[in-house]
C-alpha positions in Angstrom: -31.6 33.5 -73.3 -35.2 32.4 -73.6 -37.0 32.1 -76.9 -40.8 31.7 -77.3 -42.1 28.4 -78.7 -45.6 27.7 -79.8 -47.0 24.2 -79.4 -50.3 22.7 -80.5 -51.6 20.1 -78.1 -54.8 18.4 -77.1 -56.7 20.6 -74.6 -56.9 17.8 -72.0 -53.2 17.1 -72.3 -52.5 20.8 -71.6 -54.8 20.8 -68.6 -53.3 17.7 -67.2 -49.7 19.0 -67.8 -50.6 22.3 -66.1 -52.0 20.5 -63.0 -48.9 18.3 -62.8 -46.5 21.2 -63.2 -48.4 23.2 -60.5 -48.3 20.2 -58.1 -44.5 19.9 -58.7 -43.9 23.7 -58.2 -42.8 24.3 -61.7 -44.1 26.1 -64.8 -45.3 24.4 -68.0 -42.4 26.1 -69.8 -40.0 24.7 -67.2 -41.5 21.2 -67.6 -41.1 21.3 -71.4 -37.6 22.6 -71.1 -36.5 19.9 -68.7 -38.1 17.3 -71.0 -36.3 18.5 -74.1 -33.0 18.6 -72.1 -33.6 15.0 -71.0 -34.0 14.0 -74.7 -30.8 15.7 -75.8 -28.6 14.6 -72.9 -25.9 12.0 -73.7 -27.1 8.6 -72.6 -24.0 8.1 -70.4 -25.3 10.7 -68.1 -28.6 8.9 -67.5 -29.3 7.2 -64.2 -29.5 3.4 -64.3 -33.0 2.1 -64.6 -34.6 0.5 -61.5 -34.7 -3.3 -61.6 -38.5 -3.3 -61.8 -38.3 -1.0 -64.9 -35.8 -3.3 -66.5 -37.9 -6.3 -65.9 -41.0 -4.5 -67.4 -39.0 -3.4 -70.4 -37.8 -6.9 -71.1 -41.3 -8.2 -71.5 -41.5 -6.6 -75.0 -39.6 -7.7 -78.0 -37.5 -5.6 -80.3 -40.3 -5.9 -82.8 -42.6 -3.9 -80.6 -40.6 -0.7 -81.1 -42.8 1.9 -82.8 -46.1 0.2 -82.0 -48.8 2.4 -80.5 -50.1 1.9 -77.0 -53.3 0.4 -78.5 -51.4 -1.9 -80.8 -49.3 -3.2 -77.8 -52.5 -3.7 -75.8 -54.0 -5.7 -78.6 -50.8 -7.8 -79.1 -50.4 -8.7 -75.5 -54.0 -8.9 -74.5 -54.8 -11.9 -72.3 -58.2 -13.3 -71.6 -59.1 -13.6 -68.0 
């Protein structure tokens, strides 16, 4: 049974999500539903992370959890 859900999002985010959904032959509702399902799935059903993903994740410390993208950029910014 489907139930209607109202979300408030940034207009550009909605436009980007609609484009992505269309290019992947799905609806925005289907995309949101699959995302919510992925959040509520038991972790033992998740596929193992690729080695590249694991290596990228290990570059951050446990103290980085909860930092915004901008805060992470500022923290790990290197001068070139």
